[in-house]
N, C-alpha and C positions, 0 to 999 in steps of 0.2 A: 536566532536560528531555531526553528522547531521541527526540522525534518532531517533525518539522517539515512543515508543509504549505509547498511550494515552488511557483513559477510552472510552468506546463506545461513539462515536460522536454523535449519535442520528440522527434522520431524515431518517435513513435507516433501511432496515430489513436485518438481517443476514441469509444467505442461505449456505448450504455446497457445495462447488465446486465439480461438478461431475468427474473432472480430478483427483485432489488430495485429496479430501475429507476434505480440511480444511475450515473453514468460509471465507465467502466473502459478503460484504455488498452491498445491492442494494440500490442505493441512486439516487433521481430524479435530472435531471440536468436542467439547465437554459432554455434550448430548449424543455422542457415538454417530456423529454426521460428519460431513466434509464442507469446507468452505474454500473458495479460491481467493488467496490473498495476494496483494501487490508484493513481489518478493523483495528480500533485502531492504525494506523500508521500515522505520520506526518513526512515529510521530508523537510529539508531546500530547498527551491524552486530552489537555484541555482545549486543544485546537479542533478537536473532533467531537460532534454530538454524541451524547452517551449511547445510542443504540446503534452506532457505527464504529465504536472502540472495540478492537479485538486484542486481548493481552494473551501472551503465551504463558502457559502454566510450567510447572517444573518437568512434567512428564511429556513436554512436547505439544499438547493439545492446546487448543485455544478457546476462550470464551468472551463473551460480550461483557464489556467492564462499564456497567451502568452507574457507578458511583459518582455523586456530584457534591461538591466539587471534588474533581480528582486531585490526588496528590500532585504538587506542582512538578515533580520530576518523573512522574509516571509516564512511561511510553507506551504506545499501543500501535497496532497494524490496522490496515484497511483493506476491505475486498478490493480485489483487481477492477471489478465491474465499475467502481467509482473512479479509478485512474486510467480506465481503458479510453483511448482516443477515439475508438470506433462507436462507443455508446453515446446516445444522445441524451444528455442530463442538463438539468438547469445549474446555474452557477451556484453551487452550494456553499463553497467557501473559497476566497480567493486563492489560497495556496494550492488547493485541488485543481482549480482551473489551470494554474502555473504547471503543475505536474501533468495534467492530461496534454497540454501543449508540447511539453518536453517529450512525453511519450509518443505523441504523434511525429515528432521529429526523429525520434529514435527508430520508430516503424519505418519511416521513410528511408533512414540511412540503411537499416537492416535489408529492405526490399532491394535497394540499389546495390547490395553486396558489400557494404561498408562494414567493417568489423564493429560490433556492439562496443559502446563506450558508457560506462556508467560513472558519473561524477562522482570524486570522492566526497564531496559535501555539496549539498543544494541550498542556495539562499533563497528562501520563500518568505512572502510577506506573513507577518504574525497577525492571524486572523482572531486571536483570542481576545 
């Protein structure tokens, strides 16, 4: 298992994605900019290409983590646009495709008025 849903990471503000209607977290970057990240999700860094890994710094800001190979226990975050079920993207990584499918189901349940349910743990294939 390389993907964990975790409690709100803090430092950012949650906004609803205009494309899929699910939450995305606006987080400050080390470069004094902002990035919209998939909320409450940390992934083992070795499952994510270096230019898509965002790590949270001690002050709550995030930065791209391009170290290769990453520490085996290092976790990172990904941009919401990669997990957004409303975006058209190629099949970048099998676990990401599974996450996008789950987000599509979550958006459909939300649109139907069902309460949002975030699974405690997600079993996704190891793409590393």
